[in-house]
C-alpha positions in Angstrom: 53.6 29.4 21.8 56.2 30.4 24.5 58.6 27.5 25.9 56.3 26.9 28.6 52.6 27.0 27.0 54.8 24.6 24.3 56.0 22.6 27.3 52.0 22.4 29.0 50.5 21.9 25.6 52.9 18.6 25.1 52.8 17.5 28.6 49.0 17.7 28.5 48.8 16.2 25.3 51.2 12.8 26.0 49.4 12.3 29.3 45.7 13.3 27.4 46.7 10.6 24.5 47.7 7.7 26.9 44.6 8.0 29.4 42.4 8.6 26.5 43.8 5.6 25.1 44.0 3.8 28.1 40.2 4.7 29.1 39.0 4.2 25.4 40.6 0.9 24.8 40.1 -0.6 28.4 36.0 0.2 28.4 36.0 -1.6 25.2 38.1 -4.7 26.3 36.2 -5.1 29.2 32.4 -4.9 27.3 33.7 -7.2 25.0 34.8 -9.8 27.4 31.8 -9.6 29.4 29.9 -9.6 26.5 31.3 -12.7 25.5 31.1 -14.3 28.9 27.3 -13.5 28.9 26.6 -15.2 25.1 29.4 -17.8 25.0 26.7 -20.4 26.1 23.7 -19.4 24.2 25.8 -19.6 21.0 27.5 -22.7 21.3 28.4 -23.4 17.4 30.8 -19.9 17.2 32.2 -20.3 20.8 32.9 -24.0 21.4 32.0 -26.1 18.2 34.9 -28.5 18.7 33.0 -29.8 21.8 30.4 -31.0 19.7 30.9 -31.2 16.3 34.5 -33.5 16.8 34.8 -36.5 17.7 35.8 -37.0 21.4 39.8 -37.8 20.3 39.7 -34.9 18.5 37.5 -32.3 20.6 37.5 -31.0 24.5 35.1 -31.6 26.7 32.4 -28.0 26.7 34.1 -25.4 29.1 32.4 -24.7 32.5 29.5 -22.3 32.5 29.4 -19.3 34.9 31.2 -16.1 35.1 34.5 -16.0 34.0 34.8 -19.7 34.9 35.8 -20.0 31.8 39.7 -18.5 32.6 40.8 -20.7 35.1 39.7 -23.9 33.0 41.6 -22.5 30.3 44.6 -22.0 32.7 44.1 -25.7 33.9 43.0 -27.3 30.8 44.7 -30.3 29.9 44.9 -33.2 26.8 41.3 -34.7 27.9 39.3 -31.1 28.3 38.9 -30.7 31.7 37.5 -34.3 32.8 38.5 -33.8 36.0 36.8 -37.4 37.3 39.1 -39.2 35.0 42.3 -37.3 36.6 40.7 -38.6 40.0 40.4 -42.0 39.3 42.7 -44.4 41.0 44.0 -46.2 37.9 44.6 -42.8 36.4 45.9 -41.4 39.1 49.4 -40.6 38.4 49.2 -40.1 34.5 48.2 -36.5 35.4 51.3 -35.8 38.0 53.9 -33.5 36.7 56.0 -35.9 35.2 53.5 -37.1 33.1 53.2 -33.3 31.4 55.0 -34.3 28.2 51.9 -37.2 28.1 49.2 -34.5 28.4 51.1 -32.5 25.6 51.2 -35.0 23.2 47.3 -35.3 23.7 46.7 -31.6 22.8 49.1 -32.1 19.8 47.3 -35.0 18.7 44.3 -32.8 19.1 44.6 -29.1 17.7 48.1 -30.2 15.9 52.0 -29.0 16.4 51.3 -25.5 14.8 48.7 -24.2 17.6 50.3 -25.8 20.8 53.6 -24.0 19.5 51.7 -20.6 19.1 50.2 -21.3 22.8 53.5 -22.1 24.0 55.1 -18.9 22.1 52.9 -16.1 23.6 53.1 -18.1 27.1 56.9 -17.5 26.5 56.5 -13.7 26.0 54.3 -13.6 28.6 56.6 -14.7 31.2 59.4 -12.7 29.4 57.9 -9.7 29.7 56.9 -10.4 33.4 60.3 -11.0 34.5 61.2 -7.3 32.6 58.6 -5.6 34.3 59.9 -6.0 37.7 62.9 -4.8 36.6 61.7 -2.1 34.4 59.3 -0.4 36.8 61.6 -1.4 40.1 65.1 -0.3 39.0 65.0 1.4 35.1 62.1 3.5 35.9 63.3 5.3 38.5 66.2 6.1 37.8 65.0 7.8 34.4 62.6 9.7 36.3 64.2 10.8 39.8 66.2 14.1 39.7 66.9 14.8 36.0 65.7 16.9 33.6 62.0 16.5 35.0 60.2 16.7 31.2 56.8 17.3 31.1 54.3 14.6 30.7 55.2 10.7 30.1 58.6 12.2 28.9 59.7 12.3 32.7 59.6 8.5 32.8 61.9 8.3 29.3 65.8 7.5 29.0 65.6 11.2 27.4 64.9 12.8 30.4 68.3 11.4 31.6 71.4 13.9 32.7 73.7 12.1 34.3 75.4 9.4 31.8 76.8 7.8 34.6 73.0 6.4 34.7 73.4 5.0 31.5 75.3 2.2 33.0 72.0 0.7 34.3 70.5 0.5 31.1 73.5 -1.4 29.6 73.2 -4.0 32.5 69.7 -4.4 32.1 70.0 -4.8 28.2 72.5 -7.6 29.4 70.1 -9.1 31.5 67.0 -9.0 29.2 69.5 -10.6 26.5 70.2 -13.3 28.1 66.8 -13.8 29.8 65.5 -14.0 26.1 68.1 -16.3 24.9 67.5 -18.4 27.4 64.0 -18.6 27.1 64.4 -19.2 23.0 67.0 -21.8 23.8 64.6 -23.7 26.4 61.4 -23.5 23.9 63.0 -24.6 20.8 64.5 -27.5 22.2 61.2 -28.5 23.5 59.9 -28.4 20.1 62.9 -30.3 18.5 61.7 -33.0 20.9 57.9 -32.8 20.3 58.2 -32.8 16.5 60.5 -35.3 16.3 58.8 -37.5 18.5 55.6 -36.9 16.5 57.8 -37.9 13.3 58.8 -41.0 15.5 55.4 -42.1 15.9 54.0 -45.1 13.7 50.5 -43.1 13.2 52.9 -40.5 11.3 55.5 -43.0 9.8 52.8 -45.1 8.3 50.5 -41.7 6.5 50.5 -40.9 2.9 51.7 -37.2 3.8 54.8 -38.7 5.5 56.1 -41.2 2.8 55.3 -39.0 0.0 57.3 -36.2 -1.5 56.5 -34.0 -4.3 58.9 -33.7 -7.4 58.6 -30.7 -9.9 60.3 -29.8 -13.0 60.4 -33.6 -14.4 62.2 -34.2 -17.7 59.6 -34.2 -21.1 60.7 -37.8 -21.9 59.9 -38.8 -18.0 56.2 -37.3 -18.3 54.2 -39.9 -19.4 56.9 -42.5 -18.6 56.4 -44.3 -15.0 58.7 -46.7 -15.1 61.6 -44.5 -16.1 60.4 -42.3 -13.1 60.1 -44.7 -11.0 63.6 -46.5 -11.7 65.5 -42.9 -10.6 63.9 -43.3 -7.3 64.4 -46.9 -6.4 67.9 -46.3 -5.3 66.2 -45.0 -1.8 65.4 -47.6 1.0 62.1 -49.9 0.2 61.8 -48.4 -3.2 58.8 -46.7 -4.8 55.2 -48.0 -4.1 53.1 -45.5 -6.2 53.4 -42.3 -9.1 51.0 -39.7 -9.5 51.4 -37.6 -12.1 50.0 -34.2 -11.4 46.9 -32.9 -13.9 45.0 -30.0 -13.9 41.6 -30.4 -16.3 40.8 -26.9 -16.6 37.6 -28.2 -18.7 36.5 -30.5 -16.0 37.0 -28.5 -13.1 34.8 -25.6 -15.0 32.3 -28.4 -15.7 31.9 -28.9 -12.1 32.3 -25.7 -10.7 29.2 -24.8 -13.2 27.6 -27.8 -12.2 27.8 -27.0 -8.5 26.1 -23.5 -9.2 23.4 -25.5 -10.9 22.7 -27.9 -7.9 22.3 -25.0 -5.6 20.1 -23.2 -7.8 18.2 -26.4 -8.2 17.9 -27.1 -4.2 17.0 -23.3 -3.9 14.0 -23.8 -6.2 13.0 -27.4 -5.1 12.9 -26.2 -1.6 11.4 -23.3 -2.1 8.6 -24.9 -3.6 8.2 -27.4 -0.6 7.9 -24.5 1.5 5.7 -22.4 -0.3 3.4 -25.5 -0.5 4.0 -26.8 3.4 3.0 -23.1 4.5 -0.5 -23.3 2.5 -1.7 -26.7 3.0 -2.4 -29.6 5.1 -1.6 -33.1 5.2 -5.0 -34.3 4.1 -4.9 -32.0 1.5 -4.7 -33.5 -2.2 -1.7 -33.4 -4.7 -2.8 -32.7 -8.1 -1.3 -30.9 -10.7 -3.3 -27.9 -11.0 -2.9 -27.6 -7.1 1.3 -27.8 -7.0 1.6 -25.4 -10.2 0.7 -22.2 -8.4 3.4 -23.1 -5.6 6.3 -24.0 -8.3 8.8 -20.9 -8.1 9.8 -19.2 -11.7 12.6 -17.8 -13.0 13.6 -15.4 -16.5 15.8 -16.2 -19.3 18.4 -14.0 -20.9 15.6 -13.1 -23.1 13.3 -11.9 -20.3 10.6 -14.6 -21.0 9.7 -16.7 -17.8 10.1 -20.1 -17.2 9.9 -23.1 -14.5 12.6 -22.8 -12.5 12.8 -26.4 -11.6 12.6 -28.0 -14.8 15.3 -25.2 -16.5 17.9 -26.1 -13.9 16.8 -30.0 -14.0 17.5 -29.8 -17.7 20.9 -28.3 -17.4 21.9 -30.6 -14.7 21.3 -33.5 -16.7 23.4 -31.9 -19.6 26.3 -31.0 -17.3 26.1 -34.4 -15.5 26.6 -36.1 -19.0 29.2 -33.7 -19.8 31.5 -34.1 -16.7 31.2 -38.0 -16.8 32.4 -37.9 -20.5 35.4 -35.8 -19.6 36.1 -38.4 -16.5 35.7 -41.2 -19.0 38.2 -39.6 -21.2 40.5 -39.4 -18.4 40.3 -43.4 -17.5 40.8 -43.8 -21.3 44.3 -42.2 -20.9 45.4 -44.0 -17.8 44.5 -47.4 -19.8 46.8 -46.2 -22.2 49.3 -45.1 -20.1 49.5 -48.6 -18.7 50.0 -50.6 -22.1 52.6 -47.9 -23.3 55.4 -50.4 -23.3 53.3 -52.2 -26.0 51.7 -49.5 -28.0 53.9 -46.7 -27.8 52.5 -44.3 -30.1 48.8 -44.8 -29.0 49.2 -42.3 -26.2 51.1 -39.8 -27.9 48.2 -39.3 -30.4 45.8 -39.3 -27.8 47.6 -36.6 -25.8 47.8 -34.9 -29.2 44.3 -34.9 -29.7 43.2 -33.6 -26.3 45.9 -31.1 -25.0 44.2 -28.8 -22.9 42.3 -31.6 -20.8 44.7 -34.3 -20.2 48.4 -33.4 -20.5 50.1 -34.4 -17.8 52.2 -31.5 -15.7 55.7 -31.3 -15.1 55.3 -32.3 -11.7 54.6 -35.6 -9.5 53.9 -37.0 -6.0 55.8 -40.2 -5.8 55.0 -42.7 -2.6 57.8 -44.7 -1.2 57.3 -47.8 0.9 58.4 -46.8 4.2 59.5 -43.3 5.6 63.0 -43.4 5.5 62.9 -43.9 1.7 60.6 -40.8 1.7 63.0 -38.5 4.0 66.1 -39.5 2.4 64.8 -38.6 -0.8 62.9 -35.7 0.5 66.4 -34.3 1.2 68.0 -35.4 -2.0 65.8 -33.4 -3.8 66.2 -29.4 -5.1 62.5 -28.6 -3.5 62.5 -31.1 -0.4 59.0 -30.9 0.1 57.4 -33.5 1.9 54.2 -34.2 4.2 51.7 -32.7 2.0 48.2 -33.4 2.4 45.9 -33.1 -0.9 43.4 -30.6 0.3 46.9 -28.8 1.2 47.7 -28.3 -2.7 47.1 -25.4 -5.0 46.8 -27.5 -7.6 46.5 -24.7 -10.7 50.2 -24.3 -9.5 51.8 -27.5 -10.0 52.7 -26.7 -13.6 54.8 -23.4 -13.0 58.3 -24.6 -14.1 61.1 -23.4 -12.0 62.2 -20.5 -14.4 58.5 -19.0 -14.4 58.6 -19.2 -10.4 61.7 -17.3 -10.7 60.1 -14.4 -12.9 57.0 -14.5 -10.6 59.4 -14.0 -7.8 61.2 -11.0 -9.1 57.4 -9.5 -9.8 56.0 -10.2 -6.2 59.5 -8.7 -4.7 59.1 -5.5 -6.9 55.8 -4.9 -6.0 56.4 -5.6 -2.7 59.0 -2.8 -2.6 56.9 -0.3 -4.2 53.9 -1.1 -1.6 56.7 -0.4 1.2 57.5 2.9 -0.5 53.8 4.0 -0.3 52.6 2.4 3.2 56.1 4.1 4.1 54.2 7.9 3.0 50.7 6.6 4.7 52.6 5.4 7.7 54.5 9.0 8.1 51.5 10.5 7.9 49.7 8.5 10.6 53.1 9.4 12.9 52.5 13.1 11.9 48.7 13.0 13.0 50.0 11.4 16.7 52.1 14.4 17.2 49.9 17.1 15.9 50.7 19.5 18.9 53.8 19.9 17.9 52.9 20.5 14.4 51.2 23.1 14.9 54.5 24.9 16.8 56.5 24.5 13.2 53.5 24.9 10.5 52.1 28.1 11.4 48.6 28.1 9.6 47.8 24.8 11.7 48.4 26.6 15.1 45.1 28.2 15.6 43.3 25.4 14.9 45.1 23.2 17.0 45.0 25.5 19.7 41.3 25.6 19.7 41.3 22.0 20.2 40.6 21.1 23.8 43.1 19.0 25.4 40.7 15.8 25.5 39.6 16.2 21.7 43.6 16.6 21.0 44.6 13.1 23.1 41.7 11.2 21.3 43.2 12.6 18.1 46.8 11.9 19.1 46.3 8.6 20.9 43.2 6.5 19.8 43.3 7.9 15.7 46.8 6.7 15.0 46.9 3.2 16.3 43.8 2.6 14.7 44.7 3.9 11.5 47.7 1.9 11.4 46.0 -1.4 12.4 43.6 -0.9 9.3 46.4 -0.4 7.1 48.2 -3.5 8.3 44.8 -5.5 7.7 44.7 -4.2 4.1 48.3 -5.0 3.5 47.9 -8.6 4.7 45.4 -9.4 2.0 47.7 -7.7 -0.7 51.0 -9.8 0.2 48.3 -13.3 0.5 47.6 -12.8 -3.3 51.3 -12.2 -4.5 52.7 -15.1 -2.2 50.1 -17.3 -4.0 51.3 -15.7 -7.7 54.6 -16.6 -7.3 53.8 -20.1 -7.3 53.8 -22.0 -4.1 52.3 -25.1 -4.5 50.5 -25.1 -0.6 48.2 -23.0 1.0 50.4 -23.5 4.3 53.2 -22.6 2.1 51.7 -19.4 1.1 50.8 -18.6 4.8 54.5 -19.4 5.5 55.3 -16.9 2.8 53.0 -14.2 3.8 54.0 -14.6 7.4 57.7 -13.4 6.3 56.5 -10.8 4.1 54.2 -9.3 6.7 56.5 -9.1 9.4 59.0 -7.3 7.2 56.3 -5.2 6.7 55.4 -4.7 10.3 59.2 -3.8 11.1 60.2 -1.0 8.6 56.6 0.5 8.4 55.2 0.2 12.0 58.3 0.1 14.2 61.7 1.9 12.3 59.1 4.4 9.9 56.9 5.3 13.1 59.9 5.8 15.8 61.7 8.0 13.5 58.8 10.0 12.3 57.7 10.7 15.5 61.3 11.7 17.1 61.8 13.9 13.9 57.9 15.3 14.2 59.2 15.5 18.1 62.1 17.4 17.4 61.1 19.2 14.5 61.0 23.1 15.9 64.2 22.7 17.8 66.0 21.4 14.5 64.5 24.2 12.5 65.5 26.8 15.5 68.9 25.3 15.8 69.9 23.1 12.7 73.5 22.2 14.2 72.2 20.6 17.2 70.9 17.6 15.4 73.0 15.2 17.0 71.6 16.2 20.9 68.1 16.8 19.5 67.9 13.5 18.2 69.5 11.9 21.1 66.7 13.8 23.5 63.9 13.6 21.3 64.1 9.7 19.7 63.3 8.0 23.1 60.0 10.7 23.0 58.2 8.8 20.5 57.2 5.9 23.0 54.1 7.6 23.5 52.7 6.6 20.0 54.0 2.8 20.7 51.9 2.9 24.4 49.0 3.5 22.8 49.5 1.2 19.9 49.8 -1.6 22.4 46.9 -0.5 24.5 45.1 -1.0 21.1 46.3 -4.3 20.7 45.0 -5.8 24.0 41.7 -4.9 23.0 42.1 -7.1 19.9 42.3 -10.0 22.1 38.9 -9.4 23.3 37.9 -9.3 19.9 39.3 -12.7 19.3 37.4 -13.9 21.9 34.0 -12.6 20.8 34.6 -13.3 17.3 32.2 -10.7 16.3 32.4 -11.5 11.9 31.7 -14.9 12.8 29.1 -14.3 15.4 27.6 -11.9 12.7 27.9 -14.1 9.5 26.0 -17.3 11.5 23.1 -15.2 12.9 22.9 -13.6 9.6 22.9 -17.2 7.4 20.8 -18.9 10.2 17.8 -16.3 9.0 18.9 -16.3 5.2 19.7 -20.1 4.7 17.1 -21.9 2.1 17.7 -25.4 1.6 19.1 -28.1 3.8 22.7 -27.8 2.3 23.2 -24.0 3.7 21.9 -24.9 6.8 24.2 -27.9 7.1 27.2 -25.5 6.0 26.3 -23.1 8.9 25.9 -25.4 11.4 28.9 -27.6 10.9 31.8 -25.3 9.1 34.0 -24.5 11.7 36.7 -21.6 11.5 40.3 -21.6 10.5 42.9 -19.4 11.6 45.3 -17.9 9.1 48.7 -18.3 10.3 50.5 -15.8 7.9 48.9 -12.5 9.8 48.9 -14.9 13.3 52.8 -14.6 14.4 53.8 -11.4 13.1 51.9 -9.0 14.9 52.7 -10.1 18.5 56.2 -10.7 17.3 56.2 -7.0 16.5 54.5 -6.2 19.9 57.3 -8.0 21.7 60.2 -6.2 19.9 58.5 -3.0 20.6 58.5 -4.1 24.0 61.8 -5.1 24.2 63.2 -2.1 22.2 61.3 0.4 24.6 62.3 -1.9 27.8 64.8 0.7 29.1 63.9 3.8 26.8 60.2 4.1 28.6 59.6 1.0 31.1 55.9 1.5 31.3 55.5 0.1 28.2 56.5 -3.1 30.2 53.6 -4.2 32.3 51.4 -3.4 29.5 53.2 -5.6 26.9 52.8 -8.3 29.8 49.1 -8.1 29.9 49.2 -8.4 26.1 50.7 -11.7 26.1 48.2 -12.5 29.1 45.0 -11.6 27.4 46.1 -13.1 24.3 47.4 -16.5 25.6 43.8 -16.7 26.9 42.3 -15.9 23.8 44.0 -18.1 22.0 44.2 -21.6 23.8 40.3 -21.0 24.2 40.0 -20.7 20.8 42.3 -23.5 19.6 41.0 -25.9 22.3 37.3 -24.8 21.7 36.6 -23.2 18.3 39.3 -23.2 15.4 39.8 -26.6 13.3 42.9 -26.1 11.6 42.9 -27.9 7.8 46.1 -27.1 6.8 49.1 -27.9 8.7 52.9 -27.2 9.0 53.4 -29.3 11.5 54.9 -26.7 13.7 57.5 -24.8 11.3 56.1 -21.5 12.1 57.4 -21.6 15.5 61.3 -21.4 14.6 60.1 -19.1 11.8 59.1 -17.3 14.5 61.7 -17.4 16.5 64.1 -16.3 13.8 62.1 -13.4 13.2 62.9 -12.5 16.8 66.0 -12.5 16.5 65.7 -9.3 14.0 64.0 -7.9 17.2 67.3 -8.1 19.4 69.5 -7.0 17.0 67.1 -3.6 16.4 66.6 -3.3 20.2 70.7 -3.5 20.7 71.5 -1.1 17.5 69.2 1.5 19.1 70.8 1.2 22.6 74.4 1.4 21.1 73.0 4.6 19.1 71.3 6.2 21.9 74.6 5.8 24.0 76.7 7.2 21.6 74.7 10.0 20.5 74.5 11.0 24.4 78.1 10.8 24.4 78.3 8.1 26.9 81.3 6.2 25.1 81.8 3.3 27.7 78.3 2.3 27.6 78.1 2.3 24.0 81.3 0.1 23.6 79.7 -2.2 26.3 76.6 -2.6 24.3 78.7 -3.1 20.8 80.2 -6.1 23.0 76.9 -7.7 23.9 75.9 -7.3 19.8 78.7 -9.7 19.3 78.0 -12.1 22.0 74.5 -12.3 21.3 75.7 -13.0 17.4 77.7 -15.5 18.3 75.4 -17.0 20.9 72.7 -17.6 18.3 75.1 -18.8 15.7 76.4 -21.2 18.0 72.7 -22.4 19.1 72.2 -23.3 15.8 75.1 -25.0 15.2 75.9 -26.4 18.2 73.0 -27.1 20.3 70.5 -27.4 18.3 72.5 -29.5 16.0 69.7 -31.8 15.5 68.1 -29.1 13.0 65.9 -26.2 14.8 63.2 -26.3 11.5 63.2 -30.1 11.8 61.8 -30.5 8.3 63.5 -33.7 7.6 65.0 -36.7 9.9 68.6 -37.9 9.2 68.7 -41.3 8.6 70.9 -42.1 12.2 68.1 -40.7 13.8 65.2 -42.6 11.8 67.3 -45.8 12.9 67.9 -45.0 16.4 64.8 -44.0 16.9 62.5 -46.8 15.2 63.6 -49.9 14.3 60.4 -51.9 13.6 62.1 -55.1 12.7 63.5 -55.3 16.0 62.0 -57.2 19.5 61.7 -53.8 21.2 60.3 -50.1 20.5 62.8 -47.3 21.5 62.1 -44.0 23.1 58.9 -44.3 20.6 56.3 -43.0 23.0 53.0 -45.4 21.9 51.1 -42.5 23.7 50.9 -40.4 20.9 49.4 -43.2 18.6 46.1 -43.8 17.4 42.5 -41.9 17.6 40.3 -44.0 19.1 37.8 -42.7 21.6 38.8 -45.6 23.9 42.5 -43.9 23.8 41.6 -40.3 24.7 43.3 -38.6 28.0 45.8 -41.8 28.8 47.3 -42.7 25.3 48.3 -46.2 25.0 48.7 -48.8 27.3 52.0 -49.2 28.7 53.7 -52.6 27.1 56.4 -54.2 28.7 59.8 -54.1 26.3 60.0 -57.4 24.6 56.7 -58.7 25.8 54.5 -61.3 23.6 52.2 -58.3 23.4 54.5 -56.1 21.8 56.2 -58.5 19.4 52.4 -59.2 18.2 52.2 -55.1 17.8 55.5 -54.8 15.9 54.8 -57.9 13.1 51.4 -56.1 13.1 53.4 -52.6 12.3 55.5 -54.0 10.5 53.3 -55.7 8.0 52.0 -54.0 4.5 49.2 -52.5 4.3 46.1 -53.1 1.8 45.6 -50.0 -0.1 42.1 -48.8 -0.3 40.7 -47.1 -3.3 40.5 -43.7 -1.0 44.5 -44.2 -1.2 44.7 -45.3 -4.5 43.7 -41.8 -5.4 44.9 -40.1 -2.6 47.1 -37.8 -5.1 45.1 -37.3 -7.7 43.4 -34.2 -8.4 40.0 -34.0 -6.5 38.2 -33.2 -9.9 38.7 -36.8 -11.2 37.8 -38.3 -7.4 34.4 -36.4 -7.3 31.3 -38.2 -7.8 27.7 -36.9 -8.8 26.8 -34.6 -6.2 23.1 -35.1 -4.8 20.0 -32.9 -5.0 19.2 -32.4 -1.3 15.8 -31.6 0.0 14.0 -31.5 3.0 11.4 -34.1 4.0 7.7 -32.3 4.7 4.7 -33.4 6.4 2.7 -33.6 3.0 5.5 -35.8 1.5 6.0 -33.4 -1.4 10.1 -34.1 -1.2 9.4 -37.7 -2.1 7.5 -36.9 -5.6 10.2 -34.2 -6.5 13.0 -36.8 -5.4 11.2 -39.6 -7.7 10.9 -36.8 -10.8 14.6 -36.2 -10.2 15.6 -39.6 -10.1 13.3 -40.4 -13.2 15.4 -38.0 -15.4 19.1 -39.2 -14.1 19.3 -37.0 -11.3 20.7 -38.2 -7.8 18.4 -37.0 -4.9 17.4 -37.7 -1.5 16.1 -36.0 1.6 18.1 -38.0 4.3 18.6 -35.9 7.8 16.8 -32.9 6.7 12.7 -32.1 7.8 10.5 -29.1 8.0 9.5 -28.3 11.4 7.1 -25.1 11.5 8.2 -24.2 8.1 11.6 -24.2 9.0 14.5 -26.5 8.2 16.1 -28.6 10.1 19.5 -30.5 9.9 20.3 -33.7 11.8 24.1 -33.4 11.5 24.8 -37.0 12.4 22.8 -38.2 9.7 23.5 -36.8 6.3 24.0 -37.7 2.9 27.7 -39.3 2.4 29.1 -37.1 0.2 28.2 -34.1 2.5 30.1 -35.8 5.5 33.4 -34.0 4.4 33.4 -30.6 5.9 33.5 -27.5 3.1 35.6 -24.8 3.9 35.7 -21.5 2.8 39.4 -20.4 2.3 40.0 -16.9 0.8 37.8 -17.3 -2.2 38.1 -21.2 -2.9 36.3 -23.7 -1.3 38.3 -27.3 0.0 37.4 -30.1 1.4 38.5 -31.6 5.0 41.4 -34.0 5.0 40.1 -37.5 6.8 42.8 -37.2 9.3 40.7 -34.5 11.3 38.0 -36.9 12.1 
């Protein structure tokens, strides 16, 4: 190729890549948004389950129908979910003014949790930041890059690489100072809001009286204390209020395996029984006589391991009876052990002998949950232990990881880091290959045998290959990566699912920064400069200074692709397909109920990092290629709408980190600020603009100092806010005083009568308030559920009922009686046959099924009752 033809192809391919990505992603995004708007009211289970599956104190009023009306509703949405009539009532008129925005925020937090609330604010913060950057970038920086300079071809003429006059680089330095100042101010503002919200949440009576808040996790208990409750209790009695209860952790492997097998048998029995009832209902009438000969032909059969046919119902009943007895025997042994523990101070050798005879089932693990009588004791104890873990929900616990010793965790951590490092190298190769595809036209100039094939491609096809496929490939690689990294985080021995998500967030973000941003930037720059480097190796500095900014075309297409992700987030394609599929295939009341009741969770570990990466890309290329700024703004605008809608109406989060993901995300974005400033420093010196380079070095120093000072002095209340100091607790809450200081009672309680307005305001020192304080200070009567709160769920599981549907011929009643005669619990409550279809009343189901079952990356968990 000649230089002119090369430039023409380069110009055409960069413009074609951008326009192809713009048209493709624009069409996809528009189509998905329109589809969402059409079907969202037709499939409420997928698009607004929170509006009817949760109580009013936890859910939101259904969004309005009509084309695009949900957008304005989302922008206006507040704590009571859009009840405009309540806002207009005279007695509530004042509380919804701007000065009461804090109250509305607290109502929203009580419904969706602090994690989701701060994530929505996180997206809103970057939306505002990049709106401001767009005005400066498009209005000032883009003309500086473009007008009267090198006149590079295609989109390259808008980049910093197009500048010949180094004096113009002072504008970029000034913009860097402005951008950095705006970012640091917004981060300070949002972090300050987060700390106040978290402290307010921690200062509420509801939180401080909860078992989660007054209980800490203690690992690595010495062997001589594993079976000695009194001695362990003495160690923690020094903290205010003393110890209320200790739960030694146990992981009864045999019991768990038996219960798991029993659940499979129950599912099989329900499927066989329901098939029997459906078959009979389909071919009979209510007046038909029920005799054994008539019924026999409708009973399903199954094959044994030897190939023999047998009655599926009778076979599963016999197995279920056997496993019911087995499970109860194992649980009985556990109860006997607990009785021996209580008598150990009288007969010390009995328990040791019993444990010796049952080591696999009944041995205590080397960890425990310790509940204190008050919140301050738990907080101070948590600050005094090495693990500092408090606020754990039992449903969040990974029980099999509780017995992993500190030394084992270290070994597992080393193994995990080693595998992660290897993955970085593997992904580096893959990402470099993808970057090469995005510069296919340049490779043709260097690799001679590729040149004829590339030259034969139409410009539009080359644009699709360079503009769409690389960004799509990167996204797929990162999805695969997240699955592997989540498994590694769990392997490390982390004891909670939420802790696994935090670990995943850190690993995943590191991967994104290294492989998507840094590797892709330098690989694209090098591939762009490869022909020039081969012709003149000595000009490497000048060549890189010119060509590194030209990698921006890939990131323009990458951010464009990410925007279509907001439509995918809204449309919930996976859950929609699964819901429709299971609606057709659900063949028992239990499966129908699970399909209609189960709500989607958001896995936090992969939620923050991609958007932090987009923000970092937008910042790094804000001066290099200002065209990226409005695209990044649109990204955050669309995702702000999508996430706010889904957290209000779709997602039901079980695992909660109480907002701790937000400060981690902020710390990760600090890395992006440093990368931006280092890239600008490098480009300044590569372009021999020494004074602008020195000014950027000064900015880097000022940024580092500012961040350190903010953490040390401005955020002296602890930006992570994991634990509260005794001084804070004493100053904020004093339940023995006749006044309640600072605590916002509007955040208390979940009574439906209190939705939207918080608690009724009381005059300080009034008789009413004194009575409330006395009630709060009074000891709480412990329920049986609280007694077993931190006991392994395997010990608390009751025998599940076999759930059958009611039918016109009342065959289910006969089957239930037969089950009960064999000692099997069975019921047909809340499920009926209508036109040979199973219909379940979601508000009238067997008691043990009222807990929502969720599927979390391969494991079933039960929903904590604080969500109800």
